C-alpha positions, 0 to 999 in steps of 0.5 A, a space after each residue: 505758532 502752532 503749539 506742535 512746532 512751538 514744541 519742536 523748537 524748543 527741542 531744536 532750541 535744546 539739543 543746540 544746548 547740548 552741543 554748546 555744553 559737549 563743547 564746552 567741557 573739552 575746550 579747558 578754556 572754558 570758566 564753570 560759571 559759563 557752563 553751568 550757566 548753559 546747563 541752567 538754560 537747558 534745564 529750563 528748555 527742557 521743564 517748558 518743553 515736558 510742562 507742554 507736552 502734558 498740557 
């Protein structure tokens, strides 16, 4: 897998997590801990995208 295609895949996953976070925040049944975990995963992906983009 090329770096470019890997970055595209990471960006797609990041977008999916963004949508999941938004949906979870709208749902009163979602626990804060679940939302926090989604946000942590999203942040780790963002950091990985930035690291690979700079390198």
